[in-house]
C-alpha positions as a printed Julia matrix, in Angstrom:
75×3 Matrix{Float64}:
 113.85   77.16   84.42
 111.09   79.28   85.99
 112.01   82.16   83.79
 111.13   80.1    80.81
 107.48   79.8    81.82
 107.15   83.41   83.51
 104.54   84.35   81.18
 102.5    81.14   82.16
 103.01   81.68   85.83
 101.83   85.26   85.68
  98.72   84.58   83.61
  97.72   81.71   85.91
  98.42   83.73   89.02
  96.53   86.57   87.52
  93.49   84.35   86.8
  93.63   83.26   90.28
  93.59   86.79   91.74
  90.93   87.83   89.25
  88.74   84.96   90.45
  89.39   85.93   94.0
  88.37   89.51   93.36
  85.25   88.2    91.51
  84.19   85.89   94.56
  84.99   88.8    97.07
  82.88   91.23   95.01
  80.06   88.65   94.65
  79.93   87.76   98.28
  80.58   91.13   99.88
  76.96   91.87  100.85
  75.99   88.41  102.15
  74.56   88.48  105.57
  76.8    87.26  108.48
  75.13   84.84  111.01
  72.81   86.09  113.62
  74.93   84.73  116.61
  76.85   87.47  117.94
  80.21   85.49  118.25
  80.01   84.28  114.58
  78.89   87.63  113.34
  82.04   89.13  114.92
  84.21   86.36  113.42
  82.49   86.81  110.06
  83.08   90.65  109.97
  86.73   90.14  111.08
  87.29   87.57  108.45
  85.85   89.68  105.74
  88.22   92.46  106.52
  91.29   90.2   106.88
  90.22   88.68  103.34
  89.88   92.15  101.88
  93.54   93.17  103.2
  94.99   89.82  101.94
  93.31   90.51   98.45
  94.74   94.09   98.21
  98.34   92.79   99.32
  98.16   90.02   96.63
  97.23   92.5    93.99
 100.01   94.97   94.95
 102.5    92.05   95.06
 101.41   90.87   91.65
 101.54   94.1    90.15
 104.93   94.59   91.52
 106.18   91.38   90.45
 104.81   91.84   86.91
 106.49   95.3    86.74
 109.93   94.03   87.66
 109.65   90.86   85.47
 108.47   92.44   82.24
 109.02   96.22   82.42
 112.03   97.04   84.69
 114.63   95.34   82.58
 113.65   97.47   79.67
 114.0   100.68   81.67
 117.68   99.88   82.39
 118.64   99.97   78.66
């Protein structure tokens, strides 16, 4: 039954990923706290957030390719 709504799922997931990219881009230059421990945690979490965002975009693109385009390449 998921394949019936695959377009809806991909549109909603794409909107969420686009929203994540927007918020990451908007907040990328905000200052981290002055406390050394919190600044280190802030920097580390920003790096982790970027890595997770890149992995999400790659997985989304891979899923979209195999869902919508790969079946047409077989015929």
